[in-house]
N, C-alpha and C positions, 0 to 999 in steps of 0.2 A: 360205387359207380356214380357218374354224374350224367344226367340227361339235360339237354338244352331244348326248351320248348318255346316257340314263338307264338303260342296261342293267345297271349294277352296283347299282342300288337294290334293297334287299331289305326284309323285315319288320324292324321295330324289335327291337333286343336290349335287355332291361332293364338299367338301370344296376346296377353291383355294389353289394351291401350296404354301407352306410356311406359311399357316395360323396357328396361335397359337391355333385355335379351332378345328384342324383336327380330334382329337380323342374325342371331346366333344359330348356326346349323345344329349345334349340340342341343340348344333349347328346343328346336323343332323336333329333333329326334326323340328327346325325352318326353315331349308332349305326346308323341305317337305311342310310346311303349308304357307310359304312365298317364293315361288319359283322365283318370279320376283324381289325380293329385292336385293340391292347391297350387296356384301359380307361384306363390312365395317358396314352396318346396322346390319346384323346378329351378327357380332362380338361385336358390341356395346351392343346389347341386351344380349348377353351371359355375358359380363363383368358387366352389371348393374342389373342383375336379382336378385329378392328377392325370393329365393327358400326355401321351408320347407316341412317337413313331416306333414301329416294330420291324424287325427283319426275320426272315425264315430261320427257325431254330431257336429264336430268343424266348426265354422263359418269361411268362407274364405273371405267374406266381408259382411257388414251389409246393410240392407235396409235404404235408405236415405243418405248413404255415397257416395262419388265419386267412380265410378267403376274403379278398376285397370284392366289393360289388363292382361288376365289370360289364362294360358294353364295348364290343368291337365296332368301331365306326366304319372301318374299311378293312377287308381281309378276312382271314379264317384262322381259327386256332384249334388245336386238338387237346383233349383231356387225356393225359397219359398217366398210368399208374404202374409203379414197379412193386411187385409182390415181394414177400419176405424171401422167396427162393430165387429172386432175380428176374422173374418173367415180366416182360413189359406188355401191358394191355392198354388199348385205346378205347375208352368208354364212350366217346362221342366226339363230334365235331361242332365247334361253336361258330356260328355264322354271324355276319354283321347285322346290327340292328336288333339284337336280342340281349336283354338285361338279365344277368345271372350272377350267381355267387351269394344268394340270399342267406345261406347258412352262416355267412360272416356276421350277420346281425347277432348271432349267439356266440361268436368267437370260436366256432367249431373248427378244429384244424382240418385243412383240406385233405381229402383222401386221394387227390390227384394233383398233378402239376399241369399247368396250361402252357402249351408251347405254340408259338406262332408258326403257321404253315406257310404264310405268304408275307410279303411286305404289307404294311397297313398302319392303321391308327387305332389306338385303344384309349378308353377313358375309364378311370377307376376311382373308387372312394373307400376309405377304411370302413369296415362294418360298424364300428362303434359310432361313427358320425351318422351313418344312415339309420342306425337303430334309434338314435335320438330324434331324428326327423320322423320316423315311423310312429314313434310314441305320440307325436303331436298331429299327425296327418293320417286319418283312417284310410284314405285312398292309397297311400303308400304301403301301409300295413297290409291291406287286402291284396295289393299287387304281389307282395312277398308271399302271402299265403297261397294265392292262386298259382304262382310259378312253382313253388315247392310241391304243391299237390300234383301238378302235371308231371314234374320231374320224378316224383315217387311212382306215379302210375307207369311212366315209361321205363323206369328202372326195374319194376316188377316184371313188365313184359319182356325186358331183356334177359332177366334171370330165368324166366320160364323158357325162353328160347334156348339158353344154354342147357337146360335140363331135358328138354323134350324134342329138340330138333337135331337132326344129324348134320354133319359138317357141310354136306352139299347144300342143304336148305339154308343154313346159316350164311354161307358165302353168297348165295343168290339174294337173300334178304338184304345183306349189306350192300351189294352191288346195286340193288334196286333203290334202297333208301338214299344212297349217295351217288345216284347215277350221274347227276350233273357235275359232281366233283371228280369222279373217276374218268368220265368220258367227255368232259368239256374240252374246249380249246382256249387256253392251255389247261391241262388237267391240274387239279389241286391235290388230289390223292393218287398214289401210285400202287403198284403191286406190293411194294415194301410196307405200306400201311395196312394191307388187308389182313394178315395174321393177327395183328393186335386188335383190330376192330371185330374180327370174327371170334377171337378167343380160341383159336386152334394153332397147332404147330405150323411152321413154314412149309414143312413137307406135306402135311394134310391139305393145306390151302392150295399148294401147287398141284397136288393130285386132282383136286376138284376143278381147278382152272384147265388142266389138260383134258378132263372129261368134257367140259363146256366147249373147249376149242375143237375137239373131235366132232362134237355135235353141231358145230357151226354157229354157236351162240355168241361167243366172244373170240377175240384174237389177241394174243400177246404181241406187243410191239416193242422192239428194242429191249433194253435191259430191265425197264420198270413199267412200261406203258401197257395200256389195255385199249382195245377198240371194240365197241359194241356192234355186233353184226345183226342180231335178232332180238330187239327189245321185247317183242311179243312173247318170245319163249321164256324170258325172265318172269313176265307177268303171269304166264300160265302156271309156272311151277309154284308160285306163292299164293295163288288164288285158291 
């Protein structure tokens, strides 16, 4: 499983005087997510970036391939894993402005594929290139360690949820965690994404949604939509 943590994001640091990257939005974004890196490291990342536009459903990297260091500049992505028996799980949603894929520094094959949920912009770097930068810049190396530590923590919490929470509580936790994406206008996530995120069958997820609908907490809209009617009830159940 892969978790995406934005805990290392901080306020932007201004570009150094005379920097050729002063007016680069990517430079400013990297300064926010890598505040302790040397300016020359940021500039090197800007010069060597592989940036592209994305469309919904487009693969940003494949399961089994080395993971590129990735930041979504605009849009959202989903980490999707296909198990050996063909079951599709969604281990997390990648938001814009979060740098991830640090396992690529060790050339570890990805356990998931990353697929774009929306149109957007993505920036990527081969792990080997960033590993060389991290060897020379302690700030970059510590950013990698911090991010992987939080990802491990969140992964353990997710595993414990699978082991100790029933289907109803797991559905409610996912709806709460991604409330802005399920219930926003327009929504990024739909009912079709819910079984993969929860880790239950489509039938079990639908059963829980029908319970919540009878209780007046949510309402199913159209073929795939959801409307939140009582946010307070979701909070009560997970407290």
